[in-house]
C-alpha positions, 0 to 999 in steps of 0.5 A: 527496469520493467519491460512493460514500463519501458514500452509504456514510456515509448508510447506516451503521447505528448500532452500540452502543458496546461492539460498536464498541469490540470491533470497533475493537480487533479491526481494529486488531490485524489491522492491527498483525499485518499490520505484524509479518508485513511486518517479519518477512518482509522482506529489505530492512534498511529494512523488517526492521531500521528498520521503515520501513513502515506497514499499515492496513485500509480499507473498500470505499469507501476509508475507513480503518477501522484502522491500526497505529501505524507511520509517520505520513506513510505513514498520512496519505497512504494514503487517497489511494493507495486513492482512486486504486485505486478509480478502477481498478475493483479486483476480487477477487484484485487487488493494486495497486502505487503509489509515484507522489507525484503519485498517492497516494504519498509519495516514490518509495522508499515503495512501497504495495501495495493488496490487495483483501479479497474473501472472496466475489465482492465486494470488501469492503475493502483491506489496505494496506501501504507500505514504504520500499524501499532502491532503486527505481533512479534516478541514485544508490543509495538513490533519493534523490540529493541533487542531483536536479532532477527526479523522474526522477532519483530512480527508477522512478515507478509509477502505480497498476497491477495487480501481481496481477490476479485472483490471478495475478502480473503478471510484466511489472510484476515484470520492469519493476521488476527491470530498473530497480533495483540489487538486483532479488532483494531488491525482488522478494522484498519485494514478493512 
């Protein structure tokens, strides 16, 4: 287990049950609203119409503190993505992108964005969204070729990298993604 997570568990103060229930409901409503915003603002039919996406909130040590009721497999794998991002020394204003199933992802079309929450100069948590994108390149449209023998045939594999660095979009990553998909405008619009 993450040493930072263990240390945080030992120092968590007691919270009375009423306050805990109020906080739980408020945080879950934030995660749910994140999902609604993602769906309403999406360009891809997979996200907008099929609602193949999930959202959650994590604390600074990577513990999931609230999730919306979306896709269970997305939510079950999200902590792995956050753990990978924690190893990258996230700073305020950073947004990491990852879809690598060997490093926090589920399968290549499920792109995860891990955004830091930092109202001051300290990261206090993460807002995380995972959405199934219609195409991430590969040998066939839809990025799920039935005869694929290797992951490379499925599309672009993204390790956890900064899509936004300290509030500034990393245009090189956007350019890399656009160059490797069949619908670059839709991919970029959904990611932004």
